[in-house]
N, C-alpha and C positions, 0 to 999 in steps of 0.2 A: 774454451767453454764449449761443450758439444751442443749441437742443435737437438731439438726434441721432436718426436713424432707429433704431428697435428692431429687434433681431434677429428678432423675432416676425413681422415682415413689412413690406412697404412701406406707407407712409402712417401707421403707428403712431408716435407720437412720445413721447419720454419727457420728464418734467418739465423745465423750464428750469434747476432747480437742479442736475441732474446734467451734469457736464462731458463733452465729447467724450473718449472713452477712446482714448488714443494706440494707433496699430497697432504691435504689438511688432516687427514686421518692418520698420517704416519708419526709413530712416537720418535722416528729418527730425525724429524724435522728440527733444525737448529732454530732457537729463538732469534727473531729478527730477519730469518732468511726470506720470508714472504715480503717484508718491507723492502729488502734490498732487490728482490726480483721486480717488484712493483716500480720502485725508482728507475730501474734499467728500462722498463717497458714505457714509462712516462717520457724519459729522455729520448727514446727512439721515436716516440710520437711527435716530440718537439723537433727532432732532427729531420724527420720525414713525415710531416703532416698528411692526414688523409681526411676527406670530407666525411667518411663513414665512421670516424672515431669521436666519441664523446670527449675523450682527453685532448685530442687535437683542437677541438672546438673550444674547450676551456682555455687551453694554451694560447689560441689565437686572440682571445679576449684580454689576455694579459692579467696583471695583478688585480685590476679592478673587478673583472669578471670572476676570477677564481677566489678572490677575497670575499665577494658577495656570497659565493657558495659556502666558503668557510664560515661566515657569519650565520647563514642559513642553518647549516648543518650543526653548529654549535648550539643553536637555540633548540633545535630538534632533539639533541642529545639531552639537554637539560630537562626538556619537557618529559621525554621518555624516562629519564631517571626518577623524576617525581611522580609519574602516573602510570607507567607501563611495565610490561614484563621484562625480565632480564634479557630475553631474546631480542626484544625491541632496543634496549640499551646497547647491546652489543652491535646490532646492526647500524644503529645510529652513530656509534663510536667508529666503526669501520668507515662509514661514510666521511666523517670528520677527518679521519687520519688520511684517507685518500685525497680528499680536496686540499688538505694541508700540504701533502706531497706535491700537488699540481702547483699550488700557490709558491711553494719553495722552488720548483722548476721554473716557474715564470721569472724568478729572480736569479736563477742559476745558483742557487744556495743548495748544496748537496746535504742529505740527511746527516751525513757524517759530522757536519759542523753543529747541528743541533745536538747530537749525541755527545760531541766534545763539551758543548757548553753544559749539558746535564752532568756530564762527569765532572766538570770543574766544580759545579755546585754541590755535588754529592758530599754528604758528610758536614756540610756547613749548615748551621742552623739558619732558619729563615730570619731570625732577628739580626743575627750576625751579617747576613747578606744584605739585608735592607740598610743596616747601619753603614756597610760599605758603600753602598750606592749614594748615600748621603754625603760621602766624602769624595764623590767625583768619579766613581767607577761606573761603567755601564754595564747593566745586567737588568734581568727581569726577576721574577719570582724565584725562590730557592726551592730545592727539593726537600 
């Protein structure tokens, strides 16, 4: 994976571990690409924490601190969905997704495992899935 030029100026390079952050205006951006890039950045903050990083601070607080932020952001998303503009809903949803990724990183659970679980549930009715849970399978809500 190639390094990218820093916004700090031409010639400055970021470490090889950081992915190229997709241009949000680009129609060539692949769905999920930003989430993958964000997961890599979060993992790099976990591996090499810095006091100047909000992500590092959250990770240092472990699942309790990250979980508190997930709870807070979920409430803010619901309030925005009920009472605010679509732009606020999108902003709050982005906050919730980011904090969820940090919480997963606290537990060393990659986003791919969540995607695999969603894929497993895809096409199964919620009623079928709930009935299967009653028979001893472990799972959450169905898609």
